[in-house]
Structures are given as C-alpha cells and as structure tokens.
N, CA, C and O atoms as a CHARMM CRD file, in Angstrom:
* protein
*
  300
    1    1 MET  N    111.54300  83.26900  76.11200 PROA 1      0.00000
    2    1 MET  CA   110.80900  84.32500  76.79000 PROA 1      0.00000
    3    1 MET  C    109.32200  84.02100  76.66100 PROA 1      0.00000
    4    1 MET  O    108.84100  83.73500  75.56500 PROA 1      0.00000
    5    2 GLY  N    108.60000  84.07800  77.75900 PROA 2      0.00000
    6    2 GLY  CA   107.17800  83.78900  77.78100 PROA 2      0.00000
    7    2 GLY  C    106.32900  85.02000  77.54600 PROA 2      0.00000
    8    2 GLY  O    106.83800  86.13400  77.41600 PROA 2      0.00000
    9    3 PHE  N    105.03200  84.80200  77.49300 PROA 3      0.00000
   10    3 PHE  CA   104.07800  85.88400  77.25000 PROA 3      0.00000
   11    3 PHE  C    104.18600  86.97700  78.30300 PROA 3      0.00000
   12    3 PHE  O    104.18000  88.16100  77.96700 PROA 3      0.00000
   13    4 MET  N    104.28500  86.59000  79.59000 PROA 4      0.00000
   14    4 MET  CA   104.34600  87.59200  80.65000 PROA 4      0.00000
   15    4 MET  C    105.61500  88.43200  80.52000 PROA 4      0.00000
   16    4 MET  O    105.59200  89.63800  80.76900 PROA 4      0.00000
   17    5 ASP  N    106.71200  87.80300  80.13600 PROA 5      0.00000
   18    5 ASP  CA   107.95000  88.57100  79.92400 PROA 5      0.00000
   19    5 ASP  C    107.76900  89.56800  78.78600 PROA 5      0.00000
   20    5 ASP  O    108.20700  90.71500  78.87600 PROA 5      0.00000
   21    6 ASP  N    107.11000  89.11400  77.70100 PROA 6      0.00000
   22    6 ASP  CA   106.83400  90.02400  76.58400 PROA 6      0.00000
   23    6 ASP  C    105.94600  91.18000  77.02400 PROA 6      0.00000
   24    6 ASP  O    106.18600  92.33400  76.67100 PROA 6      0.00000
   25    7 LEU  N    104.91600  90.85300  77.80100 PROA 7      0.00000
   26    7 LEU  CA   103.98000  91.87600  78.26400 PROA 7      0.00000
   27    7 LEU  C    104.69400  92.91900  79.10900 PROA 7      0.00000
   28    7 LEU  O    104.48100  94.11800  78.93400 PROA 7      0.00000
   29    8 LYS  N    105.53900  92.46200  80.02400 PROA 8      0.00000
   30    8 LYS  CA   106.28900  93.39800  80.87000 PROA 8      0.00000
   31    8 LYS  C    107.21700  94.27100  80.03800 PROA 8      0.00000
   32    8 LYS  O    107.34000  95.47000  80.28900 PROA 8      0.00000
   33    9 ALA  N    107.86600  93.67500  79.05500 PROA 9      0.00000
   34    9 ALA  CA   108.80800  94.42200  78.22600 PROA 9      0.00000
   35    9 ALA  C    108.09800  95.49700  77.42000 PROA 9      0.00000
   36    9 ALA  O    108.59800  96.61300  77.27700 PROA 9      0.00000
   37   10 VAL  N    106.93300  95.15300  76.89900 PROA 10     0.00000
   38   10 VAL  CA   106.19400  96.10200  76.07200 PROA 10     0.00000
   39   10 VAL  C    105.56800  97.19700  76.91900 PROA 10     0.00000
   40   10 VAL  O    105.61600  98.37200  76.55700 PROA 10     0.00000
   41   11 SER  N    104.97900  96.81200  78.04800 PROA 11     0.00000
   42   11 SER  CA   104.25300  97.78100  78.86100 PROA 11     0.00000
   43   11 SER  C    105.16000  98.56200  79.79400 PROA 11     0.00000
   44   11 SER  O    104.77300  99.62100  80.28900 PROA 11     0.00000
   45   12 GLY  N    106.35600  98.05800  80.04200 PROA 12     0.00000
   46   12 GLY  CA   107.26200  98.72800  80.95400 PROA 12     0.00000
   47   12 GLY  C    106.81300  98.64100  82.40400 PROA 12     0.00000
   48   12 GLY  O    107.24700  99.43100  83.24200 PROA 12     0.00000
   49   13 VAL  N    105.93800  97.67400  82.70100 PROA 13     0.00000
   50   13 VAL  CA   105.40500  97.53300  84.05400 PROA 13     0.00000
   51   13 VAL  C    106.47500  96.93900  84.96600 PROA 13     0.00000
   52   13 VAL  O    107.10400  95.93400  84.63600 PROA 13     0.00000
   53   14 GLU  N    106.66200  97.56400  86.09200 PROA 14     0.00000
   54   14 GLU  CA   107.61000  97.09800  87.09800 PROA 14     0.00000
   55   14 GLU  C    106.88000  96.98500  88.42300 PROA 14     0.00000
   56   14 GLU  O    105.78000  97.51600  88.57700 PROA 14     0.00000
   57   15 PRO  N    107.48700  96.29300  89.38000 PROA 15     0.00000
   58   15 PRO  CA   106.85300  96.21800  90.69200 PROA 15     0.00000
   59   15 PRO  C    106.59300  97.60300  91.27300 PROA 15     0.00000
   60   15 PRO  O    107.34300  98.54300  91.01200 PROA 15     0.00000
   61   16 CYS  N    105.53600  97.72300  92.05200 PROA 16     0.00000
   62   16 CYS  CA   105.21800  98.99200  92.70400 PROA 16     0.00000
   63   16 CYS  C    106.20600  99.24000  93.84300 PROA 16     0.00000
   64   16 CYS  O    107.10100  98.43000  94.08200 PROA 16     0.00000
   65   17 LYS  N    106.04200 100.35200  94.53800 PROA 17     0.00000
   66   17 LYS  CA   106.93300 100.69400  95.65200 PROA 17     0.00000
   67   17 LYS  C    106.94800  99.60000  96.71100 PROA 17     0.00000
   68   17 LYS  O    108.00000  99.27600  97.26100 PROA 17     0.00000
   69   18 VAL  N    105.78300  99.03500  96.99300 PROA 18     0.00000
   70   18 VAL  CA   105.71800  97.98200  98.00800 PROA 18     0.00000
   71   18 VAL  C    106.49700  96.76000  97.53500 PROA 18     0.00000
   72   18 VAL  O    107.26100  96.17300  98.30100 PROA 18     0.00000
   73   19 GLY  N    106.30600  96.37700  96.27500 PROA 19     0.00000
   74   19 GLY  CA   107.01600  95.23000  95.71600 PROA 19     0.00000
   75   19 GLY  C    108.51900  95.43100  95.71700 PROA 19     0.00000
   76   19 GLY  O    109.27800  94.51700  96.03700 PROA 19     0.00000
   77   20 ARG  N    108.94200  96.63200  95.35800 PROA 20     0.00000
   78   20 ARG  CA   110.38200  96.92300  95.37200 PROA 20     0.00000
   79   20 ARG  C    110.93400  96.87500  96.79100 PROA 20     0.00000
   80   20 ARG  O    112.04100  96.38400  97.01300 PROA 20     0.00000
   81   21 TRP  N    110.16400  97.38200  97.75300 PROA 21     0.00000
   82   21 TRP  CA   110.59300  97.33000  99.15000 PROA 21     0.00000
   83   21 TRP  C    110.70600  95.88200  99.60800 PROA 21     0.00000
   84   21 TRP  O    111.67000  95.51800 100.28100 PROA 21     0.00000
   85   22 LEU  N    109.72500  95.05000  99.25000 PROA 22     0.00000
   86   22 LEU  CA   109.75300  93.64200  99.64800 PROA 22     0.00000
   87   22 LEU  C    110.99100  92.93100  99.11700 PROA 22     0.00000
   88   22 LEU  O    111.50000  92.01100  99.75700 PROA 22     0.00000
   89   23 GLU  N    111.47600  93.35200  97.95100 PROA 23     0.00000
   90   23 GLU  CA   112.67100  92.74300  97.36800 PROA 23     0.00000
   91   23 GLU  C    113.93500  93.09500  98.14500 PROA 23     0.00000
   92   23 GLU  O    114.95200  92.41500  98.00800 PROA 23     0.00000
   93   24 THR  N    113.88400  94.14900  98.95900 PROA 24     0.00000
   94   24 THR  CA   115.09100  94.61200  99.64800 PROA 24     0.00000
   95   24 THR  C    115.20300  94.12500 101.08700 PROA 24     0.00000
   96   24 THR  O    116.27100  94.23100 101.68900 PROA 24     0.00000
   97   25 ILE  N    114.12700  93.59700 101.64600 PROA 25     0.00000
   98   25 ILE  CA   114.16000  93.23100 103.06300 PROA 25     0.00000
   99   25 ILE  C    114.62500  91.79500 103.26000 PROA 25     0.00000
  100   25 ILE  O    114.60900  90.98500 102.33400 PROA 25     0.00000
  101   26 ASP  N    115.03300  91.50500 104.46700 PROA 26     0.00000
  102   26 ASP  CA   115.49600  90.18900 104.87700 PROA 26     0.00000
  103   26 ASP  C    114.42600  89.13300 104.57600 PROA 26     0.00000
  104   26 ASP  O    113.23200  89.40600 104.70000 PROA 26     0.00000
  105   27 ASP  N    114.85400  87.93100 104.18100 PROA 27     0.00000
  106   27 ASP  CA   113.92700  86.85100 103.81400 PROA 27     0.00000
  107   27 ASP  C    112.94400  86.50500 104.93000 PROA 27     0.00000
  108   27 ASP  O    111.75600  86.31900 104.67000 PROA 27     0.00000
  109   28 LEU  N    113.42300  86.41900 106.15500 PROA 28     0.00000
  110   28 LEU  CA   112.55300  86.07700 107.28200 PROA 28     0.00000
  111   28 LEU  C    111.52500  87.18000 107.50800 PROA 28     0.00000
  112   28 LEU  O    110.34400  86.89900 107.71400 PROA 28     0.00000
  113   29 TYR  N    111.96800  88.42300 107.47000 PROA 29     0.00000
  114   29 TYR  CA   111.05600  89.55900 107.65300 PROA 29     0.00000
  115   29 TYR  C    110.02400  89.58700 106.52800 PROA 29     0.00000
  116   29 TYR  O    108.84500  89.84300 106.76900 PROA 29     0.00000
  117   30 ARG  N    110.47300  89.32000 105.28700 PROA 30     0.00000
  118   30 ARG  CA   109.56500  89.29400 104.13900 PROA 30     0.00000
  119   30 ARG  C    108.50600  88.21100 104.32600 PROA 30     0.00000
  120   30 ARG  O    107.32900  88.44000 104.04600 PROA 30     0.00000
  121   31 ALA  N    108.91100  87.04600 104.79400 PROA 31     0.00000
  122   31 ALA  CA   107.95600  85.96100 105.02000 PROA 31     0.00000
  123   31 ALA  C    106.89600  86.36900 106.03600 PROA 31     0.00000
  124   31 ALA  O    105.71700  86.05700 105.86600 PROA 31     0.00000
  125   32 GLU  N    107.31000  87.06400 107.08900 PROA 32     0.00000
  126   32 GLU  CA   106.35500  87.53900 108.09600 PROA 32     0.00000
  127   32 GLU  C    105.41600  88.59000 107.51200 PROA 32     0.00000
  128   32 GLU  O    104.22100  88.59800 107.80600 PROA 32     0.00000
  129   33 VAL  N    105.96800  89.47900 106.68000 PROA 33     0.00000
  130   33 VAL  CA   105.14600  90.51800 106.04100 PROA 33     0.00000
  131   33 VAL  C    104.10600  89.86700 105.13700 PROA 33     0.00000
  132   33 VAL  O    102.93000  90.22700 105.17800 PROA 33     0.00000
  133   34 LEU  N    104.54000  88.90500 104.31600 PROA 34     0.00000
  134   34 LEU  CA   103.61500  88.24300 103.39900 PROA 34     0.00000
  135   34 LEU  C    102.55100  87.44100 104.13900 PROA 34     0.00000
  136   34 LEU  O    101.40000  87.38600 103.70600 PROA 34     0.00000
  137   35 GLN  N    102.92800  86.82100 105.25100 PROA 35     0.00000
  138   35 GLN  CA   101.95400  86.09300 106.06500 PROA 35     0.00000
  139   35 GLN  C    100.90800  87.05900 106.61100 PROA 35     0.00000
  140   35 GLN  O     99.71400  86.75800 106.58800 PROA 35     0.00000
  141   36 ALA  N    101.34300  88.20400 107.09700 PROA 36     0.00000
  142   36 ALA  CA   100.40900  89.21000 107.61500 PROA 36     0.00000
  143   36 ALA  C     99.47000  89.68600 106.50900 PROA 36     0.00000
  144   36 ALA  O     98.28400  89.91000 106.75000 PROA 36     0.00000
  145   37 CYS  N    100.00100  89.84000 105.29700 PROA 37     0.00000
  146   37 CYS  CA    99.16500  90.24900 104.15900 PROA 37     0.00000
  147   37 CYS  C     98.08000  89.21200 103.89200 PROA 37     0.00000
  148   37 CYS  O     96.91400  89.55800 103.70600 PROA 37     0.00000
  149   38 GLU  N     98.46600  87.95200 103.87600 PROA 38     0.00000
  150   38 GLU  CA    97.51700  86.87900 103.60200 PROA 38     0.00000
  151   38 GLU  C     96.42400  86.81500 104.65400 PROA 38     0.00000
  152   38 GLU  O     95.28000  86.47600 104.35300 PROA 38     0.00000
  153   39 GLU  N     96.77600  87.13800 105.87500 PROA 39     0.00000
  154   39 GLU  CA    95.81000  87.08900 106.97400 PROA 39     0.00000
  155   39 GLU  C     94.98000  88.36500 107.06000 PROA 39     0.00000
  156   39 GLU  O     94.08300  88.47000 107.89600 PROA 39     0.00000
  157   40 GLY  N     95.28000  89.33400 106.19400 PROA 40     0.00000
  158   40 GLY  CA    94.50600  90.56900 106.16200 PROA 40     0.00000
  159   40 GLY  C     94.80400  91.53400 107.29600 PROA 40     0.00000
  160   40 GLY  O     93.98100  92.38700 107.62900 PROA 40     0.00000
  161   41 PHE  N     95.98500  91.39500 107.88700 PROA 41     0.00000
  162   41 PHE  CA    96.34300  92.27200 108.99400 PROA 41     0.00000
  163   41 PHE  C     97.71400  92.84100 108.73000 PROA 41     0.00000
  164   41 PHE  O     98.52900  92.14300 108.12700 PROA 41     0.00000
  165   42 PRO  N     98.01000  93.97000 109.10800 PROA 42     0.00000
  166   42 PRO  CA    97.17300  95.01400 109.67600 PROA 42     0.00000
  167   42 PRO  C     96.57600  95.88800 108.58200 PROA 42     0.00000
  168   42 PRO  O     96.68300  95.57800 107.39500 PROA 42     0.00000
  169   43 SER  N     95.95900  96.96100 108.98700 PROA 43     0.00000
  170   43 SER  CA    95.34400  97.88000 108.02800 PROA 43     0.00000
  171   43 SER  C     96.42800  98.58400 107.21200 PROA 43     0.00000
  172   43 SER  O     97.59400  98.62400 107.60400 PROA 43     0.00000
  173   44 LYS  N     96.02400  99.13100 106.08500 PROA 44     0.00000
  174   44 LYS  CA    96.99100  99.83100 105.22100 PROA 44     0.00000
  175   44 LYS  C     97.65000 100.99500 105.94900 PROA 44     0.00000
  176   44 LYS  O     98.81100 101.30800 105.68500 PROA 44     0.00000
  177   45 THR  N     96.93700 101.63400 106.84800 PROA 45     0.00000
  178   45 THR  CA    97.49800 102.76400 107.58600 PROA 45     0.00000
  179   45 THR  C     98.61100 102.28800 108.51900 PROA 45     0.00000
  180   45 THR  O     99.64700 102.94200 108.63500 PROA 45     0.00000
  181   46 ILE  N     98.39800 101.16200 109.17600 PROA 46     0.00000
  182   46 ILE  CA    99.43600 100.61700 110.05900 PROA 46     0.00000
  183   46 ILE  C    100.65100 100.20100 109.23900 PROA 46     0.00000
  184   46 ILE  O    101.78500 100.43200 109.65900 PROA 46     0.00000
  185   47 TRP  N    100.43000  99.58300 108.06300 PROA 47     0.00000
  186   47 TRP  CA   101.54900  99.23700 107.18300 PROA 47     0.00000
  187   47 TRP  C    102.37400 100.47700 106.87100 PROA 47     0.00000
  188   47 TRP  O    103.60200 100.46200 106.96300 PROA 47     0.00000
  189   48 ARG  N    101.68500 101.54800 106.50000 PROA 48     0.00000
  190   48 ARG  CA   102.38500 102.77300 106.12000 PROA 48     0.00000
  191   48 ARG  C    103.22600 103.29300 107.27900 PROA 48     0.00000
  192   48 ARG  O    104.37600 103.68800 107.08200 PROA 48     0.00000
  193   49 VAL  N    102.66800 103.29700 108.47200 PROA 49     0.00000
  194   49 VAL  CA   103.40100 103.79700 109.64200 PROA 49     0.00000
  195   49 VAL  C    104.65400 102.96100 109.88700 PROA 49     0.00000
  196   49 VAL  O    105.72900 103.50800 110.13300 PROA 49     0.00000
  197   50 ILE  N    104.51700 101.63200 109.81900 PROA 50     0.00000
  198   50 ILE  CA   105.66700 100.74200 110.06400 PROA 50     0.00000
  199   50 ILE  C    106.75200 100.95500 109.01700 PROA 50     0.00000
  200   50 ILE  O    107.92900 101.09700 109.34700 PROA 50     0.00000
  201   51 VAL  N    106.34400 100.97400 107.75800 PROA 51     0.00000
  202   51 VAL  CA   107.32000 101.11400 106.68000 PROA 51     0.00000
  203   51 VAL  C    107.93300 102.50800 106.66500 PROA 51     0.00000
  204   51 VAL  O    109.12700 102.65700 106.40700 PROA 51     0.00000
  205   52 ASN  N    107.13200 103.52300 106.93700 PROA 52     0.00000
  206   52 ASN  CA   107.67700 104.88000 107.00300 PROA 52     0.00000
  207   52 ASN  C    108.71200 104.99000 108.11600 PROA 52     0.00000
  208   52 ASN  O    109.70200 105.71000 107.98400 PROA 52     0.00000
  209   53 ARG  N    108.48000 104.27600 109.20800 PROA 53     0.00000
  210   53 ARG  CA   109.43100 104.26900 110.32100 PROA 53     0.00000
  211   53 ARG  C    110.78700 103.73300 109.87000 PROA 53     0.00000
  212   53 ARG  O    111.82400 104.10500 110.41900 PROA 53     0.00000
  213   54 GLU  N    110.76900 102.84900 108.85800 PROA 54     0.00000
  214   54 GLU  CA   112.00600 102.27000 108.33600 PROA 54     0.00000
  215   54 GLU  C    112.64400 103.14400 107.25900 PROA 54     0.00000
  216   54 GLU  O    113.63800 102.75300 106.64800 PROA 54     0.00000
  217   55 GLY  N    112.07100 104.33400 107.02600 PROA 55     0.00000
  218   55 GLY  CA   112.66200 105.24800 106.07500 PROA 55     0.00000
  219   55 GLY  C    112.03400 105.24300 104.69200 PROA 55     0.00000
  220   55 GLY  O    112.44500 106.01300 103.82300 PROA 55     0.00000
  221   56 GLN  N    111.04900 104.39300 104.47700 PROA 56     0.00000
  222   56 GLN  CA   110.32800 104.36900 103.20500 PROA 56     0.00000
  223   56 GLN  C    109.11300 105.27600 103.32300 PROA 56     0.00000
  224   56 GLN  O    108.50400 105.35600 104.39000 PROA 56     0.00000
  225   57 VAL  N    108.76000 105.94900 102.25700 PROA 57     0.00000
  226   57 VAL  CA   107.60400 106.84100 102.29600 PROA 57     0.00000
  227   57 VAL  C    106.59400 106.36700 101.25900 PROA 57     0.00000
  228   57 VAL  O    106.77400 106.56100 100.05700 PROA 57     0.00000
  229   58 PHE  N    105.52300 105.74200 101.75300 PROA 58     0.00000
  230   58 PHE  CA   104.44300 105.25000 100.90400 PROA 58     0.00000
  231   58 PHE  C    103.13300 105.82700 101.40800 PROA 58     0.00000
  232   58 PHE  O    102.96400 106.06300 102.60400 PROA 58     0.00000
  233   59 SER  N    102.22700 106.04700 100.50100 PROA 59     0.00000
  234   59 SER  CA   100.88500 106.48200 100.89900 PROA 59     0.00000
  235   59 SER  C    100.01200 105.25500 101.16500 PROA 59     0.00000
  236   59 SER  O    100.35400 104.14200 100.76400 PROA 59     0.00000
  237   60 ASP  N     98.89600 105.46500 101.83500 PROA 60     0.00000
  238   60 ASP  CA    97.94900 104.37200 102.07300 PROA 60     0.00000
  239   60 ASP  C     97.48700 103.75200 100.76400 PROA 60     0.00000
  240   60 ASP  O     97.30100 102.53800 100.67800 PROA 60     0.00000
  241   61 SER  N     97.30000 104.59300  99.73700 PROA 61     0.00000
  242   61 SER  CA    96.77300 104.09000  98.46200 PROA 61     0.00000
  243   61 SER  C     97.74700 103.12200  97.78800 PROA 61     0.00000
  244   61 SER  O     97.30900 102.21000  97.08600 PROA 61     0.00000
  245   62 VAL  N     99.04400 103.29700  97.98200 PROA 62     0.00000
  246   62 VAL  CA   100.02700 102.37300  97.41400 PROA 62     0.00000
  247   62 VAL  C     99.82900 100.98900  98.01100 PROA 62     0.00000
  248   62 VAL  O     99.83900  99.99100  97.28900 PROA 62     0.00000
  249   63 PHE  N     99.65000 100.92400  99.31700 PROA 63     0.00000
  250   63 PHE  CA    99.42300  99.63200  99.96900 PROA 63     0.00000
  251   63 PHE  C     98.10300  99.01300  99.53400 PROA 63     0.00000
  252   63 PHE  O     98.02500  97.80800  99.29700 PROA 63     0.00000
  253   64 LEU  N     97.07500  99.83000  99.43000 PROA 64     0.00000
  254   64 LEU  CA    95.76600  99.32400  99.03200 PROA 64     0.00000
  255   64 LEU  C     95.82400  98.72900  97.62900 PROA 64     0.00000
  256   64 LEU  O     95.30800  97.63400  97.40500 PROA 64     0.00000
  257   65 ARG  N     96.43800  99.42400  96.69200 PROA 65     0.00000
  258   65 ARG  CA    96.55100  98.89500  95.32200 PROA 65     0.00000
  259   65 ARG  C     97.36000  97.60400  95.31400 PROA 65     0.00000
  260   65 ARG  O     97.01400  96.66500  94.59600 PROA 65     0.00000
  261   66 HSD  N     98.43400  97.54300  96.10400 PROA 66     0.00000
  262   66 HSD  CA    99.25900  96.33500  96.16200 PROA 66     0.00000
  263   66 HSD  C     98.44800  95.16100  96.71100 PROA 66     0.00000
  264   66 HSD  O     98.47500  94.06700  96.14900 PROA 66     0.00000
  265   67 ARG  N     97.73500  95.39100  97.80300 PROA 67     0.00000
  266   67 ARG  CA    96.92700  94.32800  98.41700 PROA 67     0.00000
  267   67 ARG  C     95.83600  93.82000  97.48900 PROA 67     0.00000
  268   67 ARG  O     95.52600  92.62900  97.48500 PROA 67     0.00000
  269   68 LYS  N     95.24800  94.72500  96.69500 PROA 68     0.00000
  270   68 LYS  CA    94.17800  94.34300  95.77400 PROA 68     0.00000
  271   68 LYS  C     94.71500  93.72700  94.48400 PROA 68     0.00000
  272   68 LYS  O     93.94600  93.23800  93.65600 PROA 68     0.00000
  273   69 GLY  N     96.03800  93.75300  94.31800 PROA 69     0.00000
  274   69 GLY  CA    96.61900  93.22600  93.09500 PROA 69     0.00000
  275   69 GLY  C     96.43700  94.14800  91.90500 PROA 69     0.00000
  276   69 GLY  O     96.42500  93.69500  90.76100 PROA 69     0.00000
  277   70 GLU  N     96.29800  95.43000  92.16500 PROA 70     0.00000
  278   70 GLU  CA    96.07600  96.41000  91.10800 PROA 70     0.00000
  279   70 GLU  C     97.35400  97.16500  90.74500 PROA 70     0.00000
  280   70 GLU  O     97.29900  98.23600  90.14100 PROA 70     0.00000
  281   71 CYS  N     98.48200  96.60900  91.11100 PROA 71     0.00000
  282   71 CYS  CA    99.75800  97.26700  90.83100 PROA 71     0.00000
  283   71 CYS  C    100.56700  96.43400  89.85200 PROA 71     0.00000
  284   71 CYS  O    100.12800  95.36600  89.42500 PROA 71     0.00000
  285   72 GLY  N    101.73700  96.91900  89.50100 PROA 72     0.00000
  286   72 GLY  CA   102.60200  96.22000  88.56700 PROA 72     0.00000
  287   72 GLY  C    103.17900  94.91200  89.07300 PROA 72     0.00000
  288   72 GLY  O    103.72600  94.13700  88.28800 PROA 72     0.00000
  289   73 CYS  N    103.07100  94.65300  90.35100 PROA 73     0.00000
  290   73 CYS  CA   103.61800  93.41800  90.91900 PROA 73     0.00000
  291   73 CYS  C    102.88500  92.17900  90.40300 PROA 73     0.00000
  292   73 CYS  O    103.45400  91.08700  90.37600 PROA 73     0.00000
  293   74 GLU  N    101.65600  92.34100  90.00500 PROA 74     0.00000
  294   74 GLU  CA   100.85800  91.19500  89.57400 PROA 74     0.00000
  295   74 GLU  C    101.16500  90.76400  88.15300 PROA 74     0.00000
  296   74 GLU  O    100.73600  89.69200  87.72800 PROA 74     0.00000
  297   75 LEU  N    101.89600  91.57700  87.41500 PROA 75     0.00000
  298   75 LEU  CA   102.23000  91.21000  86.03100 PROA 75     0.00000
  299   75 LEU  C    103.58600  90.55400  85.97000 PROA 75     0.00000
  300   75 LEU  O    104.04200  90.17500  84.89100 PROA 75     0.00000
C-alpha cells in the first residue's frame, strides 16, 4: 500500500459526485467528457444541464471544484 492509499484510508476521501458519475458512464462517452474538460468546454452550467438531463443532480459548484482539482478525485 502506497502513501496515497494510506492518505485516502485515513482521511476517508472519496471521489466527488462528478468522479463517481464518470465511473458509471460508458468508456467512449467518458473519453469525450474528459476531452471536453481538457479543452475547457463547456461551462459548468452547461455541464450541469447535460448531466441533470441524465438524471444526476449536481450543482455548478460541484463541477467547478472538480475542474479545479479541489475535490476528492485528486487524492
């Protein structure tokens, strides 16, 4: 077990809602989502609308924290 595994175990940090959603979607769709993230498109509000349409309910701030790497996904 490495340091990051120890850190996660101690802190109880898990992926955020966006990270958990990404784990559930089709590989091809996930690749497209990640490519869009890297290119900085679309805005967090558009992300929320698209994902909410799929039955997930996330706020704009969840997407913003995920994009900035300020969520549990980065650990």
